[in-house]
C-alpha positions in Angstrom: -34.9 -38.9 -23.9 -34.3 -37.4 -20.2 -34.4 -39.2 -16.9 -33.4 -38.7 -13.1 -32.1 -40.9 -10.5 -35.0 -42.9 -9.5 -36.8 -43.1 -12.5 -37.8 -46.3 -14.3 -36.6 -47.5 -17.6 -38.8 -49.2 -19.3 -37.4 -51.6 -22.5 -39.7 -53.2 -24.6 -39.4 -56.8 -25.8 -37.9 -56.5 -29.8 -38.2 -59.3 -31.1 -41.0 -62.7 -30.3 -40.4 -64.3 -27.1 -38.4 -61.6 -25.3 -40.6 -59.8 -22.5 -40.6 -56.4 -21.3 -37.8 -55.3 -18.6 -37.9 -52.6 -16.3 -34.8 -50.9 -14.8 -34.2 -48.5 -12.0 -32.1 -45.9 -12.8 -29.1 -45.7 -10.5 -26.9 -42.7 -12.3 -27.3 -40.5 -15.1 -23.9 -40.3 -16.9 -25.1 -37.9 -19.5 -25.8 -34.1 -19.2 -29.1 -32.7 -18.0 -30.7 -36.2 -17.7 -29.6 -37.4 -21.1 -28.0 -41.0 -21.8 -26.2 -43.2 -20.8 -27.4 -44.4 -17.7 -26.5 -46.8 -15.0 -29.5 -49.1 -14.2 -30.5 -52.2 -12.0 -33.0 -54.7 -13.7 -35.7 -55.6 -11.9 -36.0 -58.9 -12.8 -32.8 -60.3 -12.0 -31.0 -57.6 -10.4 -28.8 -57.1 -12.9 -26.5 -54.1 -13.4 -25.9 -52.3 -16.5 -24.7 -49.0 -18.6 -27.6 -48.7 -21.3 -28.3 -46.0 -23.9 -31.7 -46.7 -24.5 -33.0 -46.4 -28.2 -36.7 -46.1 -29.2 -37.9 -49.2 -27.8 -37.4 -47.6 -24.1 -39.4 -45.4 -22.5 -38.6 -43.2 -18.8 -41.5 -43.4 -16.4 -40.9 -40.3 -14.1 -40.9 -40.9 -10.5 -43.6 -39.4 -8.8 -42.9 -35.7 -7.4 -42.6 -35.4 -3.6 -45.7 -34.3 -1.9 -47.8 -35.7 -4.9 -49.7 -38.7 -4.5 
């Protein structure tokens, strides 16, 4: 898994009753885009240091100049 600042991290709920959460990547602390990441969750504004597992997906932001 590789991410850049500005990408979105989608964390799927792992148990019944837990919803998916989306966070914006604020800082990449690993080498070459690898975790851990400092993120800000969109639902409550909480910032956290995360090392995403297999229940997470990176949604890359669009490249500049593309629509």
